C-alpha positions in Angstrom: 0.0 0.0 0.0 1.9 2.9 -1.3 1.7 6.5 -2.5 3.1 8.7 -4.9 5.1 11.4 -3.2 6.6 14.5 -4.8 10.3 15.1 -4.7 11.4 18.4 -3.2 12.0 21.1 -5.7 14.3 24.1 -5.2 12.2 27.1 -4.2 12.9 30.5 -5.5 14.7 32.9 -3.0 15.2 36.6 -2.9 18.3 37.6 -4.7 20.9 39.3 -2.4 22.4 41.9 -4.2 25.7 43.5 -3.1 25.9 47.3 -3.5 28.3 48.3 -6.0 29.5 51.9 -6.1 29.7 53.5 -9.5 30.2 56.8 -11.2 27.0 58.8 -12.0 26.6 60.6 -15.3 28.2 63.8 -16.0 25.0 65.8 -15.3 24.2 64.3 -12.0 27.6 63.3 -10.7 25.8 61.0 -8.2 26.0 57.4 -7.6 23.4 54.8 -9.0 20.8 53.3 -6.7 21.2 49.4 -6.0 19.5 47.1 -8.5 16.2 46.1 -7.2 15.3 42.6 -6.3 13.4 40.8 -9.0 10.7 40.1 -6.3 10.2 43.8 -5.1 6.8 45.2 -6.2 5.4 41.6 -7.1 2.0 40.8 -5.9 2.1 38.7 -2.7 -0.1 35.8 -4.1 2.0 35.9 -7.4 5.1 35.1 -5.3 3.3 32.3 -3.4 2.4 30.9 -6.8 5.8 31.1 -8.3 7.9 30.1 -5.4 5.7 27.6 -3.7 2.7 26.4 -5.4 4.0 25.9 -9.0 7.3 24.2 -7.9 6.3 22.2 -5.0 2.5 21.5 -5.3 1.3 21.8 -8.9 3.4 18.9 -9.9 2.6 15.5 -11.7 0.2 13.3 -9.8 -0.4 15.9 -7.2 -2.4 19.2 -7.4 -2.8 19.4 -11.3 -5.8 19.2 -13.5 -9.1 17.3 -13.2 -7.4 14.4 -11.2 -5.9 16.8 -8.6 -5.6 15.4 -5.1 -8.5 16.4 -2.9 -10.1 18.0 -6.0 -7.6 20.9 -5.4 -5.7 22.1 -8.6 -2.9 24.6 -7.7 -1.7 25.5 -11.2 -1.5 29.4 -11.7 -4.7 29.5 -13.8 -6.9 28.3 -11.1 -5.1 28.1 -7.7 -6.6 31.3 -6.3 -10.1 30.6 -7.1 -9.7 27.0 -5.7 -8.2 28.2 -2.5 -9.8 31.4 -1.3 -13.3 31.2 0.2 -13.5 27.4 -0.8 -14.7 24.6 1.8 -12.1 21.7 2.1 -13.0 18.1 1.5 -10.8 16.8 4.4 -13.5 15.6 6.8 -11.8 17.0 10.2 -11.1 20.2 8.6 -14.7 20.6 7.3 -16.1 19.5 10.7 -14.0 22.2 12.5 -15.3 24.9 10.3 -12.0 25.5 8.3 -11.8 26.8 4.7 -9.0 26.1 2.4 -8.2 29.8 3.0 -10.4 32.0 5.0 -9.8 35.6 4.4 -8.0 37.1 7.4 -7.8 34.1 9.4 -4.6 31.9 9.0 -5.7 29.6 11.9 -9.1 28.9 10.3 -7.3 28.2 6.9 -6.5 24.6 6.0 -3.7 25.7 3.6 -1.7 27.3 6.6 -2.2 24.2 8.7 -1.0 21.9 6.0 2.1 23.8 5.6 3.2 23.9 9.3 5.3 20.9 10.0 5.6 20.7 13.9 3.1 18.0 15.0 0.7 19.2 17.6 0.0 22.6 15.9 -3.5 21.6 14.9 -6.5 21.2 17.0 -7.2 17.8 15.2 -5.5 15.7 12.6 -5.7 17.3 9.1 -3.6 14.7 7.4 0.2 14.8 6.4 1.8 18.0 6.2 2.7 19.4 2.7 4.6 19.3 0.5 4.3 15.6 1.1 7.6 13.7 1.6 9.7 16.9 1.8 11.3 18.6 4.8 8.5 21.2 4.2 8.6 25.1 3.7 11.2 27.3 5.1 10.4 29.5 8.1 10.3 32.6 5.8 8.1 31.1 3.2 5.5 29.9 6.0 5.3 33.3 7.5 4.9 35.1 4.1 1.8 32.8 3.5 0.5 33.6 7.0 1.0 37.3 6.5 -0.9 37.1 3.2 -3.8 35.3 4.6 -4.0 37.7 7.5 -4.0 40.6 5.3 -7.1 39.5 3.6 -5.7 37.0 0.9 -6.0 39.3 -2.0 -5.5 38.3 -5.6 -3.3 41.4 -6.2 -1.4 43.7 -4.3 1.7 43.7 -1.9 0.7 42.7 1.5 3.6 40.5 2.7 7.2 41.3 3.0 9.1 39.5 0.0 12.3 39.8 2.2 10.8 36.9 4.2 11.4 34.4 1.2 15.1 35.0 2.0 14.8 33.0 5.2 15.8 29.5 4.4 15.8 28.3 8.0 13.9 25.1 8.4 10.8 24.8 10.5 11.5 23.0 13.8 9.7 20.2 15.0 9.6 19.1 18.8 10.7 15.5 19.5 8.1 12.7 18.4 6.0 11.9 21.7 5.0 8.2 21.8 1.4 7.2 22.9 0.9 6.9 26.5 0.4 3.5 27.7 -3.4 2.6 28.4 -4.2 2.7 32.0 -3.9 -0.5 33.8 -6.6 -3.0 33.0 -8.0 -1.0 30.1 -5.9 -2.1 27.1 -2.6 -3.0 25.4 0.0 -1.3 23.6 2.0 -2.6 20.5 4.9 -0.6 18.9 7.2 -0.6 15.8 10.6 0.1 17.1 12.5 3.2 15.7 13.9 2.4 12.3 15.8 4.4 9.5 14.5 5.2 6.0 17.2 6.0 3.6 17.1 9.3 1.5 14.8 9.2 -1.6 13.7 5.6 -0.5 10.3 3.8 0.4 10.6 1.5 3.4 7.7 -0.8 4.0 7.9 -3.6 6.8 6.0 -6.0 9.0 6.7 -6.7 12.5 4.7 -9.6 14.2 3.9 -8.8 18.0 2.4 -10.6 20.7 -0.6 -8.9 22.4 0.0 -10.1 25.6 -3.4 -11.2 26.4 -3.9 -14.5 28.5 -7.7 -14.6 27.7 -10.0 -13.4 25.1 -10.4 -9.6 25.0 -12.9 -7.3 23.2 -11.3 -4.2 21.6 -13.7 -1.2 21.2 -11.2 1.6 20.6 -8.1 1.7 18.5 -5.6 4.6 18.6 -2.4 5.0 16.5 0.5 7.5 16.3 3.4 7.5 13.8 6.3 9.6 13.1 6.3 12.1 10.0 6.6 10.7 6.6 4.4 7.8 7.2 2.0 6.6 4.6 -0.1 4.0 6.5 -0.1 2.0 9.6 -2.2 -1.2 9.4 -2.8 -4.1 11.8 -3.3 -7.6 10.6 -4.1 -10.9 12.2 -3.0 -14.2 10.6 -5.8 -16.5 9.0 -6.1 -19.6 11.3 -5.6 -21.7 8.3 -2.0 -20.3 7.7 0.4 -22.9 7.2 2.6 -23.1 10.4 5.8 -22.5 8.3 4.5 -19.4 7.0 3.4 -17.8 10.3 6.0 -15.0 10.7 8.7 -15.1 13.5 7.9 -12.9 16.5 9.5 -9.5 16.7 11.3 -10.0 13.5 11.4 -7.1 11.1 10.4 -8.0 7.8 11.2 -5.5 4.9 9.3 -6.1 1.7 11.9 -4.1 -0.3 15.5 -4.8 -0.5 18.1 -2.1 -0.1 18.4 -1.7 -3.8 14.6 -1.2 -4.1 13.8 -4.7 -5.5 10.9 -6.6 -3.8 11.8 -9.2 -1.2 9.3 -11.9 -2.2 10.1 -14.0 0.7 8.9 -11.5 3.1 5.8 -11.0 1.1 4.5 -14.5 1.3 2.6 -14.1 4.6 0.6 -11.2 3.2 -1.6 -13.7 1.4 -2.8 -14.8 4.8 -3.5 -11.4 6.4 -6.8 -10.7 7.9 -7.5 -6.9 8.3 -8.0 -5.7 11.8 -7.6 -1.8 11.5 -5.3 1.0 10.7 -4.9 4.4 9.6 -3.3 6.7 6.9 -3.1 9.5 9.4 -0.3 10.6 11.5 -2.6 10.2 14.5 -5.9 8.5 14.8 -8.3 7.6 17.4 -11.4 5.3 16.3 -14.2 4.2 18.6 -16.4 1.3 17.5 -20.2 1.9 17.9 -21.8 1.2 21.4 -22.5 -2.5 22.0 -19.9 -3.7 19.4 -16.1 -4.6 19.7 -13.5 -6.7 18.0 -12.9 -10.1 19.7 -9.1 -10.9 19.9 -8.5 -14.4 21.0 -6.2 -15.3 23.9 -2.4 -15.3 23.3 -3.0 -13.4 19.9 -0.3 -11.9 17.9 -0.8 -8.9 15.5 1.3 -8.3 12.3 2.2 -4.5 12.3 2.6 -3.0 8.9 4.1 0.5 8.4 5.1 2.2 5.2 7.4 5.3 5.0 8.2 7.3 1.9 11.2 9.7 2.2 11.8 11.9 -0.6 14.2 14.1 1.0 18.0 14.1 0.6 18.7 12.9 4.3 17.8 9.8 6.3 14.6 9.9 8.5 13.4 7.8 11.3 10.2 5.8 11.3 8.2 4.7 14.4 4.7 3.8 15.2 2.2 2.9 18.1 -1.0 1.4 18.5 -3.1 1.4 21.6 -5.9 -1.3 21.9 -8.4 -0.4 24.5 -10.8 -3.0 25.8 -14.3 -3.3 27.5 -15.8 -6.2 29.4 -17.3 -9.0 27.4 -20.7 -8.2 29.2 -20.9 -5.0 27.4 -20.5 -6.4 23.9 -23.7 -7.2 22.3 -22.2 -7.8 18.9 -18.8 -9.1 18.2 -17.4 -7.6 15.1 -15.6 -9.1 12.2 -13.5 -7.3 9.6 -14.1 -6.6 5.9 -11.3 -6.7 3.4 -12.8 -6.6 -0.1 -10.1 -6.1 -2.8 -10.4 -5.6 -6.5 -6.9 -6.6 -7.6 -7.8 -6.9 -11.3 -7.9 -3.1 -12.0 -6.1 -1.8 -15.2 -5.8 1.9 -15.9 -4.7 2.7 -19.4 -2.2 5.5 -19.9 -3.5 9.1 -20.1 -7.2 8.2 -19.3 -9.8 8.6 -16.7 -11.2 5.3 -15.9 -14.1 4.2 -13.7 -13.6 0.7 -12.4 -16.4 -1.2 -10.4 -16.7 -4.5 -8.8 -19.5 -6.3 -6.8 -18.9 -8.2 -3.5 -21.8 -10.4 -2.4 -22.2 -12.1 0.9 -23.3 -15.6 1.6 -25.2 -15.0 4.8 -27.0 -12.0 6.5 -24.5 -9.4 7.1 -24.9 -6.3 9.4 -22.3 -3.6 8.5 -21.5 -1.0 11.2 -18.5 0.9 9.5 -16.9 1.5 6.1 -13.9 3.0 4.8 -11.8 2.9 1.4 -8.3 2.7 0.2 -6.9 4.0 -3.1 -3.8 5.7 -4.1 -2.9 9.1 -5.6 -4.5 8.6 -9.0 -7.9 8.0 -7.4 -10.1 10.8 -7.5 -13.4 9.4 -6.2 -14.4 6.3 -4.3 -18.1 5.3 -4.0 -19.7 2.4 -2.3 -23.2 1.3 -3.3 -25.6 -1.5 -2.2 -25.9 -4.4 -4.4 -29.4 -6.2 -4.4 -32.6 -6.1 -2.4 -34.7 -3.0 -1.7 -31.8 -0.6 -1.4 -30.1 -1.7 -4.6 -27.8 1.0 -5.9 -28.0 3.2 -2.9 -24.8 5.4 -2.1 -23.7 4.6 1.4 -20.1 5.9 1.2 -18.2 8.4 -0.9 -14.6 9.8 -0.6 -12.8 12.3 -2.8 -9.7 12.5 -0.8 -7.4 9.5 -1.1 -5.1 10.7 1.7 -7.9 11.2 4.1 -10.7 8.4 3.7 -13.1 8.9 6.5 -14.1 5.6 8.5 -18.0 5.9 8.7 -20.0 4.6 11.5 -23.5 4.0 10.7 -25.9 4.9 13.5 -28.4 2.5 11.7 -26.3 -0.4 10.5 -26.6 -1.6 6.9 -28.3 -5.0 7.0 -27.7 -7.0 3.8 -29.4 -10.3 3.3 -27.9 -13.4 1.8 -26.8 -12.7 -1.8 -26.8 -8.8 -1.4 -23.6 -7.0 -1.2 -21.4 -4.1 -1.9 -20.3 -2.4 -5.1 -17.0 -0.4 -5.2 -16.9 2.3 -8.0 -13.7 4.1 -8.3 -12.6 6.9 -10.7 -9.0 7.1 -11.4 -7.2 9.7 -13.5 -3.9 8.0 -14.9 -1.8 11.1 -16.0 1.2 9.0 -16.9 2.3 7.4 -20.2 2.0 3.8 -18.9 -0.6 1.5 -18.0 -1.1 1.2 -14.1 -2.3 -2.0 -12.3 -3.0 -3.0 -8.6 0.1 -3.2 -6.4 2.1 -2.2 -3.5 4.5 0.5 -4.7 4.1 4.2 -5.3 3.6 3.7 -9.0 0.7 1.3 -8.6 -3.0 1.7 -7.6 -5.4 0.2 -5.1 -9.2 -0.6 -4.9 -10.2 -1.8 -1.2 -13.2 -1.7 0.9 -12.4 -1.9 4.6 -15.0 -2.2 7.4 -16.6 -3.9 10.2 -19.6 -6.2 10.4 -21.4 -8.8 12.4 
């Protein structure tokens, strides 16, 4: 499960001109003025466009054209109109009343939050900082954007100091703070220990860990936390029918890529026996199951922890991930839950085309669905889930247009599907490349998966 991340670009900075004394003309006898900076007098938004948005955001497979991520194109012809006074598609930002750019209010503008790298700046999780996979904007660039928004975010006019763009100091981030352990008797914590991710490299690994439960437990809340540069953190159990020789060794780090970038097929075999348990694409997440429901984890269980980091900077970075599994007494559980993992692995996306792919998944017994989410990669622009069969045939029950921030929707009234009924995934992709794209694990591949919970 991987994403396409954009490599950092050199951002235009202010020219520092030395003052050169030279003779004036015969009439004046004076000295000439210093040559002006090429940025002096340029409209503030024009500088944001040319020094930040165009080189770092409006790039292939990111914020360009009809298939732009989150439906936000940041090319010079449309960026202003798509930013200022427009509501976001990121669920948490929308729920918190943010706009992409709210005139005069940087702290109510999602653009500003996405450009701030230090974790903990936001009231809630608004997804990975931008530009993705880079070390982020400089302090000067960030302050320039903040001043522009605070001054009313005008299309024209000089409202922020261009001299700020000469400040190339990096944003500082406080140390990563691991999740606190659940209080005694309320849950369990598992972790992926710190590991290095080489410069311009994607590292995805598994680590099979014991939960430490001597009896069955019921999990009604899953909280996760990851260091920056993460793409996802997914929890799997192993199918009970997994051949004993294929069950992973406990506490062994299993990379799916070798140091040269080739795939480690031996470490990928166990993936064929995975059963989805939970996870997130967000740096921090906290999911609570509907009242009366919980996941049953059998005694002496182990969970295969899967993390994927994409480092497109010129320096080594560190990865690390934590998950807390919070439990409730069995007496409080009316409906023990199972997990959905419905994959369409046969997708084919022709080069240079928009393609809509759909697949039906039907159930062999009555199925009551309490929650759904989706998974696609950067070329996915819309993910819909509709009901198949019965009186609700064709009804839309889930939609996501932001591949990085797929909502996990709890249904206050669960979706009840009788035997023979099911779910249909309808996914729109925009393949802007010159090659065909298929289902796969790397940044250059795509995915089409329905995750969820049912009883």
